C-alpha positions in Angstrom: 0.0 0.0 -0.1 1.2 3.4 -1.1 1.0 5.9 1.8 1.9 9.6 2.3 4.0 10.6 5.3 3.3 13.2 7.6 5.3 15.1 10.4 3.6 15.0 13.9 2.7 18.3 15.4 1.6 18.6 19.0 -2.0 20.2 19.9 -2.1 20.3 23.7 -5.7 19.5 24.6 -7.1 17.1 27.0 -10.0 14.6 26.3 -10.6 10.6 26.9 -10.8 6.6 26.1 -12.9 3.3 25.7 -12.1 0.1 23.6 -13.8 -0.3 20.3 -15.0 -3.8 19.4 -13.3 -5.7 16.5 -15.4 -5.7 13.2 -17.6 -8.8 12.6 -16.5 -11.4 10.3 -17.2 -10.6 6.8 -17.7 -6.9 7.5 -15.9 -4.4 5.3 -12.4 -3.2 6.5 -12.4 -0.1 8.3 -10.0 2.6 6.9 -6.7 2.8 8.9 -3.7 4.9 9.3 -0.1 4.1 10.4 1.7 5.4 13.4 5.4 5.2 13.4 6.9 6.0 16.7 10.6 6.4 17.7 11.6 6.6 21.4 15.0 7.4 22.7 16.5 7.3 26.2 17.7 10.7 27.7 21.1 9.8 26.2 19.9 9.4 22.6 20.1 5.5 22.7 17.1 3.3 21.6 14.7 3.1 24.4 12.9 -0.1 25.7 9.5 -0.6 26.9 5.9 -0.5 25.9 3.4 2.1 24.5 -0.3 2.7 25.1 -2.3 4.4 22.4 -5.5 5.7 23.5 -8.0 7.8 21.4 -8.5 11.2 22.7 -12.2 10.9 22.7 -12.1 7.5 24.4 -13.4 5.6 21.5 -10.3 3.1 21.0 -7.3 1.7 22.9 -4.4 -0.2 21.8 -2.3 -1.0 25.1 1.1 -2.6 25.7 2.5 -2.2 22.4 6.3 -3.2 22.7 9.2 -1.1 21.3 11.5 -3.1 19.1 15.3 -3.3 19.8 15.7 0.0 17.9 13.2 1.8 20.0 10.6 1.8 17.4 6.8 0.9 17.0 4.7 1.0 13.7 1.0 0.1 14.3 -2.1 0.5 12.3 -4.8 2.5 14.0 -8.3 3.8 13.0 -8.1 7.4 12.0 -8.6 9.9 14.9 -6.6 11.9 17.3 -4.5 9.9 19.8 -2.6 10.2 23.1 0.4 8.2 23.5 2.0 7.1 26.9 5.4 5.5 26.9 6.2 3.1 29.8 9.8 2.3 30.0 11.3 -1.1 30.8 12.1 -1.7 34.3 14.2 -4.9 34.3 13.8 -8.6 33.9 11.6 -9.0 37.1 9.5 -5.8 36.2 8.9 -5.5 32.4 7.5 -2.0 32.6 7.6 0.8 35.1 4.2 2.6 35.2 5.5 5.1 37.6 7.9 6.6 35.1 5.2 6.8 32.3 5.7 9.7 29.9 3.1 11.2 27.6 4.0 12.5 24.2 5.3 15.3 24.1 7.3 15.1 27.4 4.3 15.4 29.8 3.5 13.5 32.9 -0.4 13.0 32.7 -3.4 12.4 30.5 -4.7 16.1 30.8 -1.4 17.6 29.6 -0.6 15.1 26.8 -0.6 16.3 23.3 -2.9 14.9 20.5 -1.5 13.1 17.7 -3.6 12.8 14.5 -3.6 9.6 12.6 -5.3 10.0 9.2 -6.7 7.2 6.9 -3.9 6.1 4.2 -1.4 8.2 5.9 1.8 7.5 8.1 2.1 9.7 11.0 5.9 9.8 12.2 6.4 10.8 16.0 9.7 11.0 17.8 10.0 11.2 21.5 13.0 11.5 23.8 12.5 10.3 27.4 13.0 12.8 30.1 15.6 11.9 32.8 13.9 11.2 36.2 14.8 13.7 38.9 14.2 13.9 42.8 12.2 16.5 44.6 12.1 17.6 48.2 9.0 17.5 50.3 8.3 18.9 53.7 4.9 18.7 55.6 3.2 21.0 58.2 0.2 20.9 60.4 -2.9 22.2 58.7 -4.1 23.7 61.9 -1.0 25.2 63.4 1.3 25.4 60.5 4.0 23.8 62.6 6.5 21.5 60.7 5.8 17.6 61.0 8.5 15.2 61.9 8.7 11.7 60.6 6.9 12.2 57.2 6.7 9.5 54.4 6.0 9.5 50.7 4.5 6.8 48.8 4.9 6.6 45.2 4.5 2.8 44.4 5.7 -0.4 46.3 9.3 0.2 45.2 9.3 4.0 46.1 8.2 4.4 49.6 10.5 6.5 51.7 10.5 8.2 55.0 12.5 11.0 56.6 12.3 13.6 59.4 10.9 17.1 58.7 12.1 16.5 55.1 12.0 13.7 52.6 13.5 13.3 49.3 11.0 12.1 46.7 12.5 9.3 44.6 13.2 10.3 41.0 10.4 10.7 38.8 9.6 12.2 35.4 9.9 16.1 35.4 6.4 17.7 35.8 3.5 17.5 38.1 3.4 14.1 39.9 0.8 12.7 42.3 2.3 11.2 45.7 0.8 10.0 48.9 2.2 11.8 52.0 1.7 10.3 55.5 3.5 10.0 58.8 5.3 7.1 60.4 3.3 7.3 63.7 -0.2 7.7 61.8 -0.8 11.0 63.8 -2.0 12.8 60.7 -4.5 11.8 58.0 -2.8 10.7 54.8 -3.0 12.9 51.7 -2.6 12.6 48.1 -0.6 15.6 46.9 0.8 17.0 43.6 4.7 17.6 43.7 6.2 19.5 40.7 9.4 17.8 39.8 12.1 19.8 38.0 14.6 18.5 35.6 17.6 19.9 37.8 16.1 18.2 40.9 15.6 21.5 42.7 11.7 21.0 43.0 10.2 21.6 46.5 6.8 21.2 47.8 5.2 21.7 51.2 2.1 19.7 52.1 -0.4 20.4 54.9 -1.6 17.4 56.8 -4.6 17.4 59.0 -4.1 15.9 62.5 -5.9 12.7 62.8 -8.6 11.8 65.4 -8.3 8.6 67.5 -10.5 6.7 69.8 -9.7 4.1 72.3 -11.8 1.6 74.3 -11.7 -1.9 75.9 -13.7 -4.9 74.6 -15.0 -7.4 77.3 -17.5 -10.3 77.6 -20.9 -8.7 78.8 -21.7 -11.5 81.1 -18.2 -12.0 82.8 -16.4 -9.0 82.1 -13.4 -10.8 80.7 -11.4 -9.2 78.0 -12.1 -10.2 74.4 -9.2 -10.3 71.8 -9.6 -10.1 68.1 -12.7 -7.7 67.9 -12.2 -5.2 65.2 -13.8 -1.7 65.3 -14.7 0.5 62.3 -16.6 3.8 62.2 -19.5 4.9 59.9 -20.9 8.3 59.4 -23.2 9.0 62.3 -27.0 7.9 61.5 -26.2 6.3 58.0 -25.4 2.8 58.8 -22.8 3.0 55.9 -20.0 0.7 56.6 -17.4 1.3 54.0 -15.3 -1.5 52.1 -12.1 0.4 52.7 -11.9 2.0 56.2 -9.7 2.4 59.2 -10.1 -0.5 61.5 -8.2 -1.8 64.7 -8.6 -4.8 66.7 -8.5 -5.6 70.3 -5.3 -7.2 71.9 -5.2 -9.9 74.5 -6.1 -7.5 77.2 -9.2 -6.3 75.2 -7.8 -2.9 74.7 -8.2 -1.2 71.2 -7.0 2.0 69.6 -8.4 3.1 66.4 -6.6 5.9 64.6 -6.5 8.0 61.4 -10.2 8.9 61.7 -11.2 12.1 60.3 -12.9 14.7 62.7 -16.6 14.4 62.7 -19.6 12.5 64.2 -19.3 9.0 63.9 -21.1 5.6 64.9 -18.8 2.7 66.0 -19.2 -0.9 64.8 -17.6 -3.9 66.5 -17.1 -7.3 64.8 -15.5 -10.2 66.5 -13.1 -12.5 64.5 -14.4 -15.3 62.3 -15.5 -18.2 64.5 -15.9 -16.4 67.7 -18.8 -17.2 70.0 -19.6 -13.4 70.3 -21.8 -11.4 68.1 -21.2 -8.1 66.1 -22.9 -4.8 67.3 -23.2 -1.2 66.7 -21.9 0.4 69.9 -25.3 1.8 71.5 -25.7 4.1 74.6 -26.0 1.3 77.1 -25.0 -1.9 75.1 -25.1 -3.5 71.7 -27.7 -2.9 69.0 -28.4 -3.9 65.5 -29.9 -0.6 64.6 -27.5 2.1 63.3 -30.0 4.8 64.2 -29.8 3.7 67.8 -25.9 3.7 68.0 -23.9 6.1 70.2 -22.7 9.2 68.4 -19.1 9.7 68.9 -17.9 13.1 68.2 -14.1 13.3 67.4 -12.0 16.3 66.9 -9.0 16.7 64.8 -5.8 15.8 66.9 -8.1 14.5 69.7 -8.4 11.2 71.3 -11.7 10.2 72.4 -12.4 7.3 75.1 -15.4 5.1 74.3 -17.0 3.4 77.4 -16.2 -0.3 77.6 -17.7 -2.2 74.9 -19.6 -5.3 76.1 -20.1 -8.3 73.8 -23.1 -10.5 73.8 -23.2 -14.1 72.4 -24.0 -14.4 68.9 -27.0 -16.0 67.2 -27.7 -17.1 63.7 -30.2 -16.0 60.9 -30.8 -18.4 58.0 -33.4 -18.8 55.4 -34.4 -19.2 51.6 -34.8 -16.1 49.4 -37.5 -16.4 46.8 -39.1 -14.1 44.2 -42.6 -12.8 44.9 -43.3 -12.8 41.1 -42.2 -16.4 40.4 -42.2 -18.3 43.8 -38.7 -19.7 42.7 -35.7 -19.5 44.7 -33.4 -16.5 44.0 -30.1 -18.2 43.2 -27.5 -15.5 43.4 -27.0 -12.3 45.3 -26.1 -11.3 48.8 -27.8 -10.7 52.3 -26.0 -8.0 54.3 -26.2 -5.4 56.9 -25.0 -2.4 54.7 -25.0 -1.3 51.0 -22.0 -2.7 49.2 -22.3 -1.4 45.5 -19.9 -3.3 43.4 -18.6 -5.6 45.9 -17.6 -8.9 44.5 -17.3 -10.5 47.8 -19.6 -9.2 50.7 -17.7 -7.5 53.6 -20.8 -7.2 55.6 -22.9 -10.1 54.8 -23.0 -13.5 52.9 -23.7 -14.8 49.5 -26.9 -16.7 48.5 -26.1 -20.5 47.4 -27.5 -22.0 44.4 -30.8 -22.9 46.0 -31.2 -19.4 47.5 -30.1 -20.3 51.0 -28.1 -18.1 53.2 -26.7 -18.1 56.8 -25.2 -15.3 58.8 -23.9 -16.6 62.2 -21.9 -13.6 63.5 -24.6 -11.0 64.6 -25.3 -10.0 68.2 -28.8 -10.7 69.8 -30.6 -7.7 68.7 -32.8 -6.5 65.8 -31.1 -6.3 62.6 -32.4 -4.8 59.4 -31.2 -7.2 56.4 -30.4 -5.9 53.0 -31.1 -8.3 49.9 -29.4 -7.4 46.7 -30.0 -9.6 43.7 -29.8 -9.3 40.0 -33.4 -10.0 39.1 -35.2 -8.2 41.8 -35.0 -4.7 43.4 -32.5 -4.0 46.2 -34.6 -4.1 49.3 -34.4 -4.2 53.1 -36.4 -6.8 55.1 -39.9 -6.1 55.0 -39.7 -5.3 51.2 -38.9 -1.6 51.3 -36.3 0.5 49.7 -35.1 2.5 52.7 -33.2 1.3 55.8 -35.3 3.4 58.1 -38.5 1.8 57.2 -37.2 -1.9 57.2 -38.7 -4.6 59.3 -35.9 -5.7 61.6 -35.1 -9.4 62.2 -34.7 -10.4 65.7 -31.6 -12.4 66.6 -31.3 -14.4 69.8 -28.3 -15.6 71.4 -27.6 -19.2 70.6 -30.8 -19.6 68.7 -31.3 -19.9 65.0 -33.8 -17.4 63.5 -35.4 -18.2 60.2 -36.2 -15.3 57.9 -37.2 -16.1 54.4 -38.4 -13.4 52.4 -40.2 -13.2 48.9 -38.4 -10.4 47.2 -40.4 -7.7 45.2 -39.5 -7.4 41.6 -39.8 -3.6 41.5 -39.9 -1.2 38.7 -37.6 -2.1 35.7 -35.5 0.9 34.7 -33.8 0.6 31.2 -32.1 3.0 28.9 -29.0 3.7 26.8 -25.7 4.7 28.4 -23.6 6.6 25.9 -20.7 9.1 25.6 -21.1 12.6 24.4 -20.9 11.4 20.8 -23.5 8.7 21.3 -21.1 5.8 21.5 -21.7 2.9 24.1 -19.5 3.1 27.3 -18.8 1.0 30.3 -19.9 2.8 33.3 -21.4 2.5 36.7 -25.0 3.8 37.5 -26.1 4.5 41.1 -29.8 5.3 41.9 -30.4 7.2 45.3 -33.4 8.4 47.1 -33.5 12.2 46.3 -34.6 13.0 50.0 -32.4 10.9 52.1 -29.5 10.3 49.5 -29.8 6.6 50.5 -28.6 4.2 47.6 -31.4 2.0 46.5 -30.0 0.6 43.3 -26.7 0.1 41.4 -25.5 -1.6 38.2 -22.3 -1.7 35.9 -23.3 -1.4 32.2 -20.9 -3.0 29.6 -22.6 -2.7 26.5 -24.5 0.8 26.4 -27.9 -0.8 27.3 -28.5 -1.0 31.0 -31.1 -2.6 33.1 -31.7 -2.6 36.9 -34.8 -3.0 39.3 -35.6 -0.5 41.8 -38.5 -0.1 44.3 -41.1 2.7 43.6 -42.7 5.0 44.1 -40.1 7.5 45.2 -38.1 10.5 43.9 -34.5 9.4 42.7 -31.3 11.0 41.3 -29.1 8.8 39.1 -25.3 9.1 39.1 -23.0 7.9 36.6 -19.3 7.0 37.0 -17.2 6.4 33.7 -13.7 5.4 33.8 -11.9 4.9 30.5 -8.3 4.5 30.4 -6.0 7.1 32.4 -9.2 9.3 33.4 -12.2 9.3 35.5 -15.5 11.1 34.7 -18.6 11.4 37.0 -21.9 13.3 37.1 -25.6 13.0 37.4 -28.6 12.7 35.1 -29.3 14.9 33.2 -26.0 16.6 32.1 -25.2 17.7 35.9 -21.6 18.0 37.3 -23.0 18.6 40.8 -25.5 16.6 42.8 -27.3 20.0 43.5 -28.0 20.3 39.8 -29.2 16.7 39.1 -32.6 16.1 37.5 -35.0 14.5 40.0 -36.8 11.5 38.5 -40.1 10.2 39.9 -40.1 6.3 39.9 -43.6 4.8 39.4 -44.8 2.2 41.9 -45.1 -0.5 39.1 -44.1 -1.2 35.6 -41.1 0.2 33.8 -39.3 3.5 33.1 -37.1 4.2 30.1 -34.2 6.7 31.0 -31.4 7.2 28.5 -28.3 8.7 29.8 -25.6 10.6 28.1 -22.3 11.0 30.1 -20.5 14.2 30.0 -16.6 14.7 30.4 -16.8 16.1 34.0 -13.3 15.0 35.3 -12.7 13.8 38.9 -9.7 13.1 41.1 
């Protein structure tokens, strides 16, 4: 094939990426262009490593393309504008070093990367010289007092994690803005992600403000005997929500029953205690006078930045068991996949706060204390719902657990309203994205789905007013917003779910960057 050759010119604009599907067998070939890339090391010798080629509009990606021994790559691509990431080789054990990724031309991130146009029938020539990594100096200060902080650390990746006193040298990185995580050796401050500007001559400096962490201390004992209980892990949830996070600070009691939970943000919290697997004791929300299964009855703990709060002794009761078989109210058949939990876990593959249904729809939870517990049922073919067949935790019918006794609870789940629609990018192309449906008044999550083909479907309980959030994560960039075209929750369009039937809601994602 005879092709013309063009010289690359950088146009510094930012946009995004999604992977296009291959053409069906027998389909007409799509037009292509050729990108010819030559990469050299800082000393001018041929570079080794891999290359990611991502369409600037997120419509196509070709990843992990290896440079040859001469530091070159020639690849056919659909005609469009691309952003090019070069990932240098790191050695025999680590074939590529993502931390030293460099975007053409000489940039450190997606937003600053230039656009390279590939045209049908043409060859676009691109030459790039890798920048020599350089160190930077970082200091931290107390966000409240401005005082310098001793014992600071910088985490870049598993091989670049360094600590110092009041000053630390950031390991050599590609010159330009670089994101690092700053924390302290004694966990007395909340860790923070910060941007450090690395200069080519190594003279770059940064001062990062860290907020003092709050801490709480307590002791865990047997409610009947007063004996200390080891291995009981504490975590916090925002007061009154019952929202137990999947990633969260936690600490477990020692042999004396003593526990200290650190690195908590200042604010109002509820405290949740969960004994070790196999323990005879049951989990509990820490209440005003003892354990409870209702988050709304939990003790509110107010924590101030840099302060340590003492929580009265936590007294554990013996566990009981909840078991049952989950069925569909519409069909009468068993629901053969899903989870039963005490908190929302959108996107969780393995439930942190519950159990999975087996192939016959059975479940068994054996680690809850003897209290009344709202249970959340999340399945693919029925609406997410709390015990009692309701959408909101506050309206749930709790299930009573008794110490040493097995309680049977076998709900017939309501199907709910079927919400369907297209989920596309600004140009109308299908995207892979998450959708979260929340009650417009309480902000409580009532439904979640991950769409992979541009046509989503999920079931939720109505009638109620809701907002719909989307989260789109093409390669190297993240976007989030709300229906219909809103970048902020305050501007989201409120949707009224009917009580029965179905609702069509087409969603067009926008390029609202986050993070």
